[in-house]
C-alpha positions as CSV (number, residue, x, y, z in Angstrom):
1,M,164.2,3.0,-73.4
2,E,163.2,6.6,-72.7
3,R,161.0,7.0,-69.6
4,K,157.9,9.3,-70.0
5,E,157.1,12.2,-67.7
6,N,155.6,11.1,-64.4
7,K,152.0,12.2,-63.7
8,M,153.3,14.3,-60.7
9,G,154.7,16.8,-63.1
10,V,151.8,17.1,-65.6
11,M,148.4,16.1,-64.0
12,P,146.2,19.0,-62.8
13,V,147.3,19.6,-59.2
14,K,143.9,19.2,-57.4
15,R,143.2,16.0,-59.2
16,L,146.8,14.8,-58.6
17,I,146.6,15.5,-54.8
18,I,143.3,13.6,-54.7
19,S,144.6,10.7,-56.8
20,M,147.8,10.4,-54.7
21,S,146.2,11.0,-51.3
22,L,142.8,9.4,-51.4
23,P,144.0,5.8,-51.6
24,M,146.4,6.4,-48.7
25,M,143.7,8.3,-46.7
26,V,141.3,5.3,-47.2
27,S,144.0,2.7,-46.3
28,M,145.1,4.7,-43.3
29,L,141.5,5.0,-42.1
30,V,141.3,1.2,-42.3
31,Q,144.6,1.1,-40.5
32,A,143.1,3.3,-37.8
33,L,140.1,1.1,-37.7
34,Y,142.1,-2.0,-37.0
35,N,144.0,-0.3,-34.3
36,V,140.7,0.7,-32.7
37,V,139.2,-2.7,-33.2
38,D,142.3,-4.3,-31.6
39,S,141.7,-2.2,-28.5
40,I,138.0,-2.7,-28.5
41,F,138.4,-6.5,-28.4
42,V,141.2,-6.2,-25.8
43,A,139.0,-4.0,-23.6
44,R,136.4,-6.8,-23.6
45,L,139.0,-8.9,-21.7
46,S,139.5,-6.3,-19.0
47,E,140.5,-2.7,-18.3
48,Q,143.8,-4.1,-17.1
49,A,144.4,-5.6,-20.6
50,L,143.6,-2.3,-22.2
51,T,146.1,-0.6,-19.9
52,A,148.7,-3.3,-20.8
53,V,148.4,-2.5,-24.5
54,T,148.7,1.2,-23.7
55,L,151.9,0.7,-21.8
56,A,153.3,-1.3,-24.7
57,F,152.5,1.4,-27.2
58,P,155.6,3.7,-26.7
59,L,158.1,1.0,-27.8
60,Q,155.7,-0.3,-30.5
61,N,155.5,3.3,-31.8
62,L,159.3,3.5,-31.8
63,M,159.3,0.5,-34.2
64,I,156.9,2.3,-36.5
65,A,159.0,5.5,-36.2
66,V,162.1,3.7,-37.5
67,S,160.3,2.0,-40.4
68,S,158.3,5.1,-41.3
69,G,161.2,7.5,-41.0
70,T,163.4,5.3,-43.2
71,G,160.6,5.2,-45.7
72,V,160.3,9.0,-45.6
73,G,164.0,9.3,-46.5
74,V,163.6,6.8,-49.3
75,N,160.5,8.6,-50.6
76,A,162.1,12.0,-50.7
77,I,165.3,11.0,-52.5
78,L,163.4,8.7,-54.9
79,S,160.7,11.2,-55.9
80,K,163.3,14.0,-56.3
81,S,165.5,11.8,-58.4
82,L,162.6,10.9,-60.7
83,G,161.8,14.6,-61.1
84,E,165.4,15.2,-62.1
85,K,165.3,12.2,-64.5
86,R,168.2,10.6,-62.6
87,F,166.8,7.1,-62.9
88,D,170.0,5.3,-61.9
89,R,169.8,7.1,-58.6
90,S,166.2,6.3,-58.0
91,D,166.9,2.6,-58.6
92,K,169.8,2.7,-56.1
93,A,167.5,4.2,-53.5
94,A,164.8,1.5,-54.1
95,N,167.4,-1.3,-53.7
96,S,168.9,0.2,-50.6
97,A,165.4,0.4,-49.1
98,V,165.0,-3.3,-49.2
99,L,168.2,-3.9,-47.2
100,L,167.4,-1.2,-44.7
101,A,164.0,-2.7,-43.9
102,F,165.8,-6.0,-43.0
103,C,168.3,-4.2,-40.8
104,N,165.4,-2.4,-38.9
105,F,163.8,-5.8,-38.3
106,V,167.0,-7.3,-36.8
107,L,167.3,-4.2,-34.5
108,F,163.8,-4.6,-33.0
109,F,164.0,-8.4,-32.7
110,V,167.0,-7.8,-30.4
111,I,165.2,-5.0,-28.5
112,G,162.0,-6.9,-28.1
113,F,163.5,-10.3,-27.2
114,F,165.9,-9.0,-24.5
115,F,164.4,-5.7,-23.2
116,A,160.6,-5.8,-23.5
117,G,160.0,-6.9,-19.9
118,A,162.4,-4.3,-18.4
119,F,160.7,-1.6,-20.4
120,I,157.2,-2.4,-19.2
121,R,158.4,-2.7,-15.5
122,T,159.6,0.9,-15.6
123,Q,155.9,1.9,-16.0
124,T,154.0,-0.3,-13.6
125,D,154.5,-2.6,-10.6
126,N,151.2,-4.4,-11.3
127,V,152.2,-8.0,-12.0
128,E,149.1,-8.9,-14.1
129,I,149.4,-5.8,-16.3
130,A,153.2,-6.1,-16.7
131,E,152.9,-9.8,-17.8
132,M,150.2,-9.0,-20.4
133,A,152.1,-6.0,-21.7
134,T,155.4,-7.8,-22.0
135,T,153.8,-10.7,-23.9
136,Y,152.1,-8.4,-26.3
137,L,155.3,-6.2,-26.9
138,R,157.6,-9.2,-27.3
139,I,155.5,-10.7,-30.1
140,V,155.0,-7.5,-32.1
141,T,158.8,-6.6,-32.0
142,C,160.2,-10.1,-32.6
143,V,157.9,-10.6,-35.6
144,S,158.4,-7.1,-36.9
145,A,159.6,-8.1,-40.4
146,G,156.0,-7.8,-41.6
147,I,155.6,-4.1,-40.5
148,M,159.1,-3.1,-41.7
149,Y,158.6,-4.5,-45.2
150,Q,154.9,-3.5,-45.4
151,M,155.8,0.1,-44.8
152,M,158.8,0.2,-47.0
153,F,157.1,-1.4,-50.0
154,E,154.2,1.0,-49.5
155,R,156.6,4.0,-49.5
156,L,158.2,2.7,-52.7
157,L,154.8,2.5,-54.4
158,Q,153.9,6.0,-53.1
159,S,157.2,7.5,-54.4
160,T,156.2,6.7,-58.0
161,G,152.5,7.6,-57.6
162,K,151.2,4.0,-57.4
163,T,149.1,4.8,-54.4
164,V,146.2,2.5,-55.3
165,Y,148.5,-0.6,-54.9
166,S,149.7,0.8,-51.6
167,M,146.1,1.1,-50.5
168,I,145.3,-2.5,-51.5
169,S,148.3,-3.8,-49.6
170,Q,147.6,-1.8,-46.4
171,M,143.8,-2.5,-46.5
172,T,144.3,-6.2,-47.0
173,G,146.6,-6.5,-44.0
174,A,144.2,-4.4,-41.8
175,I,141.1,-6.4,-42.8
176,I,142.9,-9.7,-42.1
177,N,143.9,-8.4,-38.7
178,I,140.3,-7.3,-37.9
179,I,139.0,-10.8,-38.9
180,L,141.7,-12.6,-36.9
181,D,141.4,-10.5,-33.7
182,P,138.3,-12.0,-32.1
183,I,139.2,-15.5,-33.3
184,M,142.6,-15.4,-31.6
185,I,141.8,-13.3,-28.6
186,F,138.7,-15.2,-27.5
187,G,139.4,-18.6,-29.1
188,L,136.7,-18.8,-31.8
189,L,136.4,-21.5,-34.6
190,G,138.4,-24.0,-32.6
191,M,141.4,-21.7,-31.9
192,P,142.7,-21.5,-28.3
193,A,141.8,-18.3,-26.5
194,M,145.1,-16.3,-26.4
195,G,144.1,-13.0,-24.9
196,V,146.4,-10.1,-25.6
197,A,148.9,-12.5,-27.2
198,G,146.2,-13.3,-29.8
199,A,145.8,-9.6,-30.6
200,A,149.6,-9.3,-31.2
201,I,149.7,-12.4,-33.4
202,A,146.7,-11.2,-35.4
203,T,148.5,-7.9,-36.0
204,C,151.7,-9.6,-37.1
205,I,149.9,-12.0,-39.5
206,G,148.1,-9.0,-41.1
207,Q,151.4,-7.1,-41.5
208,I,153.2,-10.1,-43.1
209,I,150.5,-10.6,-45.7
210,A,150.5,-6.9,-46.5
211,A,154.3,-7.0,-46.9
212,L,154.0,-9.9,-49.3
213,L,151.4,-8.0,-51.4
214,G,153.6,-4.9,-51.4
215,F,156.5,-7.0,-52.7
216,Y,154.4,-8.4,-55.5
217,F,153.1,-5.0,-56.5
218,N,156.6,-3.5,-56.5
219,I,158.0,-6.3,-58.7
220,R,155.0,-6.5,-61.1
221,K,153.5,-3.0,-61.2
222,N,156.2,-0.5,-60.2
223,T,157.9,-0.4,-63.5
224,E,159.8,2.9,-63.0
225,L,162.0,1.1,-60.4
226,H,164.3,-1.8,-61.1
227,Y,165.5,-4.3,-58.5
228,S,168.4,-6.8,-58.4
229,L,169.7,-9.0,-55.5
230,K,173.2,-7.7,-56.3
231,S,172.2,-4.1,-55.8
232,V,170.3,-5.0,-52.6
233,L,173.4,-6.7,-51.1
234,H,175.8,-3.9,-52.4
235,P,174.0,-0.7,-51.5
236,S,175.3,2.8,-52.2
237,G,176.8,4.3,-49.0
238,E,176.2,7.8,-50.4
239,I,172.5,7.0,-51.1
240,I,172.0,5.5,-47.6
241,R,173.6,8.7,-46.1
242,R,171.2,10.8,-48.0
243,I,168.2,8.6,-47.1
244,Y,169.0,9.0,-43.4
245,A,169.8,12.7,-43.7
246,V,166.1,13.1,-44.3
247,G,165.0,9.9,-42.5
248,I,166.8,10.3,-39.1
249,P,165.0,13.6,-38.3
250,S,161.8,12.0,-39.2
251,I,162.6,8.9,-37.1
252,L,163.5,11.2,-34.2
253,M,160.3,13.2,-34.8
254,I,158.1,10.1,-34.5
255,S,160.2,8.7,-31.7
256,I,159.6,11.8,-29.7
257,G,155.9,10.7,-29.7
258,S,157.1,7.4,-28.1
259,L,158.9,9.3,-25.3
260,M,155.9,11.6,-24.9
261,T,153.4,8.7,-24.5
262,Y,155.8,7.0,-22.1
263,L,156.1,10.1,-19.9
264,M,152.3,10.8,-20.1
265,N,151.7,7.2,-19.0
266,L,153.9,7.9,-15.9
267,I,152.0,11.2,-15.2
268,L,148.6,9.7,-15.6
269,I,149.1,6.4,-13.8
270,A,149.9,8.4,-10.7
271,F,146.1,9.3,-10.8
272,S,144.9,5.8,-11.7
273,T,145.3,3.0,-14.2
274,T,142.0,4.1,-15.6
275,A,143.4,7.5,-16.5
276,T,146.2,5.7,-18.4
277,A,143.6,3.6,-20.2
278,V,141.7,6.7,-21.2
279,F,144.9,8.1,-22.7
280,G,145.3,4.9,-24.7
281,V,141.7,5.1,-25.9
282,Y,142.1,8.7,-26.9
283,F,145.2,7.8,-29.0
284,K,143.2,5.1,-30.8
285,L,140.2,7.3,-31.5
286,Q,142.2,10.4,-32.6
287,S,143.8,8.2,-35.3
288,F,140.5,8.3,-37.1
289,V,140.9,12.0,-37.5
290,F,144.6,12.3,-37.9
291,M,145.2,9.3,-40.3
292,P,143.3,10.9,-43.2
293,V,145.4,14.0,-42.8
294,F,148.6,11.9,-42.6
295,G,147.4,10.1,-45.7
296,L,147.0,13.5,-47.4
297,N,150.5,14.4,-46.1
298,N,152.0,11.2,-47.5
299,G,150.4,11.9,-50.9
300,L,151.6,15.5,-50.8
301,I,155.3,14.9,-50.1
302,P,156.2,13.1,-53.3
303,V,154.2,15.7,-55.3
304,L,156.2,18.5,-53.6
305,A,159.5,16.7,-54.0
306,Y,159.0,15.9,-57.7
307,N,158.0,19.5,-58.5
308,Y,160.9,20.8,-56.4
309,G,163.2,18.6,-58.6
310,A,161.4,19.8,-61.7
311,R,161.5,23.5,-60.5
312,K,157.7,24.1,-60.9
313,K,156.8,26.7,-58.3
314,S,153.2,27.2,-59.3
315,R,152.4,23.5,-58.8
316,I,154.0,23.6,-55.4
317,D,151.9,26.6,-54.4
318,E,148.7,25.1,-55.6
319,A,149.4,21.8,-53.9
320,L,150.0,23.5,-50.6
321,R,146.9,25.7,-50.7
322,F,144.6,22.8,-51.6
323,S,146.0,20.5,-49.0
324,L,145.8,23.0,-46.2
325,T,142.1,23.6,-46.9
326,L,141.3,19.9,-47.1
327,A,143.2,19.1,-43.9
328,F,141.6,21.9,-41.9
329,V,138.1,20.8,-42.9
330,I,138.9,17.2,-41.9
331,M,140.2,18.3,-38.5
332,I,137.2,20.6,-37.8
333,L,134.9,17.6,-38.4
334,G,136.9,15.6,-35.9
335,T,136.6,18.3,-33.3
336,V,132.8,18.4,-33.8
337,L,132.6,14.6,-33.5
338,F,134.7,14.4,-30.3
339,N,132.6,17.1,-28.7
340,T,129.1,15.8,-29.6
341,I,129.3,12.0,-29.0
342,P,132.2,11.3,-26.5
343,E,130.0,8.9,-24.5
344,T,129.3,6.8,-27.7
345,L,133.0,6.8,-28.6
346,L,134.1,5.6,-25.1
347,G,131.2,3.1,-25.1
348,F,133.0,1.1,-27.8
349,F,135.7,0.3,-25.3
350,N,133.4,-1.1,-22.6
351,A,134.0,2.1,-20.5
352,S,133.3,1.9,-16.8
353,P,131.6,4.9,-15.1
354,E,135.0,5.9,-13.8
355,M,136.5,5.8,-17.3
356,E,133.6,7.9,-18.6
357,S,134.0,10.5,-15.9
358,I,137.6,10.9,-16.9
359,G,137.3,10.3,-20.7
360,I,134.4,12.5,-21.7
361,P,136.1,15.8,-20.7
362,A,139.4,14.4,-22.0
363,L,138.0,13.9,-25.5
364,R,136.3,17.3,-25.6
365,I,139.2,19.3,-24.4
366,I,142.0,17.6,-26.4
367,S,140.0,17.8,-29.7
368,F,140.2,21.6,-29.8
369,H,143.8,21.3,-30.9
370,F,142.9,19.3,-34.0
371,P,142.4,22.3,-36.5
372,L,145.7,23.8,-35.3
373,A,147.5,20.5,-35.9
374,A,146.1,20.3,-39.5
375,V,148.1,23.4,-40.4
376,G,151.3,22.1,-38.8
377,I,151.0,18.7,-40.5
378,V,150.6,20.1,-44.0
379,L,153.3,22.8,-43.7
380,G,155.6,20.0,-42.3
381,S,155.3,18.1,-45.6
382,I,157.4,20.8,-47.3
383,Y,160.2,20.2,-44.8
384,Q,160.4,16.5,-45.6
385,A,159.9,17.0,-49.4
386,F,162.8,19.6,-49.5
387,S,165.1,17.5,-47.3
388,K,164.7,20.0,-44.4
389,S,163.4,17.5,-41.9
390,I,165.4,19.2,-39.1
391,Y,162.5,21.7,-38.9
392,S,160.0,19.0,-38.4
393,L,162.2,17.5,-35.7
394,I,162.4,20.9,-33.8
395,L,158.7,21.3,-34.0
396,S,158.0,17.8,-32.7
397,L,160.5,18.3,-29.9
398,C,158.9,21.6,-28.8
399,R,155.3,20.3,-29.2
400,Q,155.6,16.9,-27.5
401,L,158.5,17.3,-25.0
402,V,159.5,20.9,-24.4
403,V,156.0,22.2,-24.0
404,L,153.5,19.3,-23.6
405,I,155.2,17.2,-20.9
406,P,156.1,20.1,-18.6
407,S,152.6,21.6,-19.1
408,A,151.0,18.2,-18.3
409,W,153.3,17.7,-15.2
410,L,152.5,21.2,-13.9
411,L,148.8,20.8,-14.5
412,A,148.9,17.4,-12.8
413,R,150.2,19.2,-9.6
414,T,146.7,20.7,-9.3
415,G,145.5,17.2,-8.3
416,T,142.8,17.2,-11.0
417,V,143.3,14.9,-14.0
418,T,141.0,16.9,-16.2
419,N,143.4,19.8,-16.1
420,V,146.1,17.7,-17.6
421,W,144.3,17.5,-21.0
422,F,144.7,21.3,-21.5
423,S,148.4,20.7,-22.1
424,F,147.7,19.4,-25.6
425,L,146.1,22.7,-26.6
426,I,148.9,24.7,-25.1
427,A,151.5,22.7,-26.9
428,E,149.8,23.0,-30.3
429,V,149.5,26.8,-30.1
430,V,153.3,27.1,-29.5
431,S,153.9,24.6,-32.3
432,L,151.8,26.4,-34.8
433,V,153.6,29.7,-34.2
434,L,157.0,28.0,-34.8
435,S,155.7,26.2,-37.8
436,L,154.6,29.4,-39.5
437,I,158.0,30.9,-38.8
438,F,159.9,28.0,-40.3
439,F,157.6,27.7,-43.3
440,R,158.0,31.4,-44.2
441,K,161.8,31.0,-44.0
442,I,161.9,27.9,-46.3
443,Y,159.4,29.4,-48.7
444,R,161.4,32.6,-49.1
445,E,164.8,30.8,-49.4
446,V,163.8,27.8,-51.6
447,V,160.4,28.2,-53.3
448,S,160.4,31.9,-54.2
449,P,163.7,31.9,-56.2
450,M,162.2,29.2,-58.5
451,G,160.0,31.8,-60.3
452,Q,156.8,30.8,-62.0
453,H,157.0,27.6,-64.2
């Protein structure tokens, strides 16, 4: 049976970007909401509990890095294959993705079960905080099959433009998590009070339900892809190599964020555990601003990859221009929000006077890098869509390790924690300059030769 042209090659570009991105922007906003709600409830236990969750975040983020990066590789090869009308190849990529998600789960089960405690103890010698952080981390890693399959099934839906179903899956998991959080943390409705362990269990249950929904939608609604158990168990080595040619730089790029947060935790905890808690709060709050832009980015990547495969330069140009404008506006609004109501934002986390004194200037200073980050995120989508993820890796390495951490360490030598926050702005300026250089190179070498189609 002949397959019809995918909407990514024919729909008006602005409408296509909105239709692809809006469901993901909404679902990622809900995702950000449940991350924030998680911490809001944990903060009601104690500031130590909030610090514990912050210390667990680097390894938890590494888990997300592996699942998301693998999904980026699948997304790129799958969308490009559909654009080239190589449907046997897109089916192989989809079946390989199912097996890779299971392998990722096994990896983090082993890491969490055997090494969670040792990882936490490298960051703190506070016994109470270490015990809570280890408990939380061990649960989210050992029950990580939910997040691995949730993210992979969502990527498969995104690759073919079925982003509404991806949104439903993600939102359902997030809403269930939000509902279960207070019940399991504080012991409502007859449940025992489980503290931070309850927060971890609520998160895992939400992810498992989202994964089951994603599985259903892929089998029933994603008709452009075909699955079989035989293909899952006998993957194509060549396809897996190509998935990880794109995916590994993406995994490393996000993993750099894990290392950055780990090192920042060490720098800040030298001032106080409150400073570390403020950093954790900032990371939760900034996700409200960054998640819509990441949703836009996730919607843009398959559009660029498809039209790269179809050699349609004019559609690539229009998609980039529109997405840059939209991302910049979102980030400007975020900067305004962080500068006008920082007290209100911190108040959601039961902030003590000490937390407010550190947190208010932190939110105001760090937020000035948001608009610069918008440009870098959108330009970075072309690296992933065109299988040039090495550029994204270089940028992340420079932004988060080569520039940010040394800047933060040097500014911490002043003895004033407020000065540390300026390191984010310094790192983003350097990153933007590099991003523009890389983009110009790729555009000249890859996009310009296409001509106008």
